[in-house]
C-alpha positions in Angstrom: 18.6 1.5 -31.5 17.0 2.2 -28.1 18.2 1.0 -24.7 16.0 0.1 -21.8 16.8 -0.1 -18.1 15.0 -1.8 -15.2 14.9 -0.7 -11.6 13.2 -2.4 -8.7 10.9 -0.5 -6.3 8.6 -1.4 -3.4 5.3 0.3 -3.2 2.2 0.1 -1.0 -1.5 0.7 -1.6 -5.0 -0.2 -0.3 -5.4 -2.5 -3.3 -2.9 -4.4 -5.4 -3.8 -2.1 -8.4 -3.3 1.0 -6.2 0.1 -0.3 -5.1 1.2 -0.8 -8.7 -0.1 2.7 -9.6 1.8 4.1 -6.7 5.0 2.4 -7.9 4.6 4.0 -11.4 3.6 7.5 -10.1 6.4 7.6 -7.5 9.0 6.3 -9.9 7.9 8.8 -12.6 9.0 11.7 -10.3 12.6 10.9 -11.0 12.5 8.5 -14.0 11.2 9.4 -17.5 10.0 7.2 -20.3 8.5 4.4 -18.2 7.1 1.7 -20.4 6.0 -1.1 -18.0 5.7 -2.3 -14.5 6.3 -6.0 -13.7 5.0 -7.1 -10.3 7.5 -9.7 -8.9 6.0 -10.2 -5.4 2.8 -9.3 -3.6 2.4 -9.1 0.1 -0.6 -8.4 2.3 0.0 -6.5 5.5 -2.3 -7.8 8.2 -3.4 -6.0 11.3 -5.9 -7.5 13.8 -6.7 -10.3 11.3 -7.6 -7.8 8.6 -5.7 -7.0 5.5 -4.8 -3.3 5.8 -2.5 -2.7 2.8 -0.8 -4.5 -0.1 2.9 -4.2 -0.9 4.4 -5.0 -4.3 8.0 -5.5 -5.4 7.8 -4.1 -8.9 10.3 -3.9 -11.7 10.0 -0.6 -13.6 11.2 -0.6 -17.2 12.1 2.6 -18.9 13.8 3.7 -22.1 17.0 5.7 -21.9 17.2 8.9 -23.8 19.9 9.3 -26.5 
């Protein structure tokens, strides 16, 4: 039997996809066996009436080692 754990992270990027990739790559520096990223919330950071960055609240699911 395997056991999974979920942590929540906040990441930014120039696109929504890049923000999600950043969530995975940054989390993988300390967490192993990442299986999925679930984006809970997306925000657009606006500066001078222009979207500068996107921020995602992402749930990272990973399998715990035995």
